[in-house]
N, C-alpha and C positions, 0 to 999 in steps of 0.2 A: 412558886416562881412563874408557872404558866398563867396564873391568875393575874399577876402583876404585868406580864407581857400583854395579855388581852386588854387590860385597862389602859396601858400605854398606847396600844394600837387604836383603841376607841377614842382616846383623848386626841391623838394626832389626827385622826380622820375628821373629828368634829372641828378641830382648829382649821384644817384645810377647807372644809365646807363653809366656814364663816370668815374667810379671809377678806381683806379689803377689795381685792379684784372681783370676787364674786358679788360683793355688796354693790359695787359700782355698776355692774351689768344689770342688777335688779333695779337700781335707782333710775336708769334710763329706759327701762322696758315700758314705762307708762307714757313716754314721749310719743307724740303723733308725728308721722313722717310729713315733712313740709316739702312740697314739690318746688315752690318758688319762695325764696327768702325775701324777695322784694315785697311780698304781701305784708311783711312786718314793718315796712318803712312808715315813719310817722313821728309825731311829737309825743313825748312821754313825760309825765310828771316825775320829777327826779327824787322827791322826798316822800317817805312813807308817812302815813297819818297815824297818830297815836290813838289807839282804841283800848277798850277794856281787855281784850285778848292779846293785843300787840302793844306793849309798853316801850319797845325799843325803836328809836328812830334810826332809820338807815337811808342810804342814798343810792340811787341807781348807778352813780359814778363809782361807788365802791366795787361794784361787780366788774368794772373795767380797770381796777387797780389804781384809781384816782382817789386818794384819801384826804388830800390837803386842800381841795377846792369845793366850794358849795355852789349849786345851781338849782333853779326852780324847775326848769324844763330842759330836756335833752332831746335833740333831733337825731334819730337813727336812720341811716341810709345804707341798705345792704346792696352790695354790688356783687353779682354772681361771678364766680361760684364761691369765693372764699374771703371776701373783704367786707368790712363794716366801717362806716364813717360816722363818727360822733361829732356833732356841733352843739355847743352850749354857750351860754353867757355866764361867766364865772364872776362871782362877787369878790372884790378885792378892796384893799384900803385906798387904792388910787382910783377906784371907780369900777365900772363894769367892763370886762374884757371878753371879746369873742374868742373862743377856743375851738380848735378842730383837731381831731385825732383820728387817724386811719389805722385800723388794726387788720392784720392778715392772719387767717387761721386755716384750719383743715376742715373741709366739709365732710361730715359723716352722714349717714343715711337719715338720722333723726335730729341732728344738731350741728352747730358750728363750734368747733373746739379751738380756743385761742390760748396760746401759751405766752405768759408774760416774762418768764425767766426759765432757765434750764437748771 
């Protein structure tokens, strides 16, 4: 009985050490602290390139929860302390449309956290 109890305690402690919350802290520990988000302002290529090691095509817009539109370039403008503005030309059946999206987030010490839904 005592042996089963020790195994149960060991299993529970291992489960707690490898929980999602602990994993998230470890994932952000390699981020570099950015003093000024405006240094990231610029035009970015929106689509990934297929290579031998990366066979999946992805879009920068997917990171901002925009899955139904395609764009070649995305202009990101960070406004201190917690706002980012995306402007891009979206391809559609009726032509090219200029889109603008302003997202508000929470500034952390190493990143800007944006929630799309609760």
